[in-house]
C-alpha positions in Angstrom: 1.9 -37.0 -86.0 1.0 -39.2 -83.0 -1.3 -37.6 -80.8 -0.2 -36.1 -77.2 -1.9 -36.0 -73.8 -2.7 -33.9 -71.1 -4.0 -35.3 -67.9 -6.8 -33.0 -66.5 -6.6 -32.2 -62.6 -9.3 -34.7 -61.8 -7.4 -37.8 -63.4 -5.8 -40.5 -61.6 -2.3 -39.9 -61.8 -1.2 -43.4 -61.4 -2.9 -43.6 -65.1 -0.3 -41.2 -66.6 2.8 -42.9 -64.8 1.2 -46.6 -66.2 1.1 -45.1 -69.7 4.8 -43.6 -69.8 6.1 -46.9 -67.9 4.9 -49.2 -70.7 5.5 -46.6 -73.5 8.0 -43.7 -72.3 7.7 -41.8 -76.1 4.2 -41.1 -75.1 4.0 -37.3 -74.6 1.6 -37.4 -71.8 1.7 -34.2 -69.3 0.5 -34.2 -65.8 -1.9 -31.6 -64.6 0.6 -30.7 -62.1 3.1 -30.3 -65.0 0.9 -28.1 -67.0 -0.4 -26.3 -63.9 -3.9 -27.0 -64.0 -4.3 -26.9 -60.5 -7.5 -24.9 -59.6 -8.5 -24.3 -63.1 -11.7 -24.1 -64.3 -12.9 -26.8 -67.3 -12.7 -24.1 -69.7 -9.5 -22.9 -68.9 -8.3 -26.5 -68.8 -9.9 -27.2 -72.4 -7.7 -23.9 -73.6 -4.4 -25.0 -72.1 -4.8 -28.6 -73.6 -6.0 -27.1 -77.1 -2.9 -24.4 -77.1 -0.6 -26.9 -76.6 -2.3 -29.7 -79.0 -2.9 -32.1 -76.4 -5.5 -34.4 -75.8 -7.7 -33.7 -72.4 -8.0 -37.2 -70.5 -10.6 -36.3 -67.9 -12.9 -38.3 -65.2 -15.5 -35.6 -65.5 -18.1 -37.1 -67.4 -20.8 -34.9 -65.6 -19.8 -31.2 -66.6 -16.9 -31.9 -69.4 -19.1 -32.3 -72.1 -21.2 -29.4 -72.0 -17.7 -27.3 -71.4 -16.4 -29.1 -74.4 -19.8 -28.4 -76.9 -19.4 -24.5 -75.8 -15.6 -24.6 -76.4 -15.5 -25.7 -79.4 -18.0 -22.8 -80.6 -15.2 -20.8 -80.4 -11.9 -22.1 -80.6 -10.3 -25.6 -81.7 -9.6 -28.3 -79.4 -7.5 -31.2 -79.6 -9.9 -33.6 -78.4 -11.0 -34.9 -74.9 -11.1 -38.4 -73.8 -13.4 -39.1 -70.8 -12.2 -41.7 -68.7 -14.7 -43.6 -66.3 -13.5 -43.9 -63.1 -14.8 -47.5 -62.8 -12.9 -48.7 -65.8 -9.9 -50.6 -64.7 -6.6 -48.8 -64.9 -5.0 -51.6 -67.2 -7.7 -51.1 -70.0 -7.4 -47.3 -69.6 -3.5 -48.2 -70.2 -4.2 -50.0 -73.3 -6.9 -47.8 -74.8 -4.7 -44.6 -74.4 -1.7 -46.8 -76.1 -3.9 -48.0 -78.9 -4.9 -44.2 -79.6 -1.4 -43.0 -79.4 0.2 -46.1 -81.7 -3.2 -46.3 -84.2 -4.2 -42.8 -85.0 -2.8 -39.1 -85.8 -3.2 -36.2 -83.7 -5.6 -34.4 -86.6 -8.1 -37.3 -86.1 -9.2 -35.8 -82.5 -9.7 -32.4 -83.7 -12.9 -31.0 -81.7 -14.0 -34.5 -80.9 -15.0 -35.9 -77.3 -15.2 -39.7 -76.8 -15.9 -42.0 -73.7 -13.0 -45.0 -73.1 -13.5 -47.6 -73.8 -13.5 -46.8 -77.9 
């Protein structure tokens, strides 16, 4: 099964729109659609895990620690940390490559920083 994505509240929504414009069949949910507004990182990880979605975030500072604690008791679909300085076109290409060339199972309990 192909990976699906969940945007964290801090992820630039232009990234979600650009991915979906390039490949409409990608399952990429916005933070607003998932109800992530105001949720803390641990709750966002839990919501993404329950829906089997890789969490895409710009939070390079605190998310790795929350993720490490989360996977001690829960299973995560994975986390993709997107550097804010990374050009959007490169983010889109990276996420599309992940979607096209991998299976959701490969990302379980993994955290990665783009580009891969």
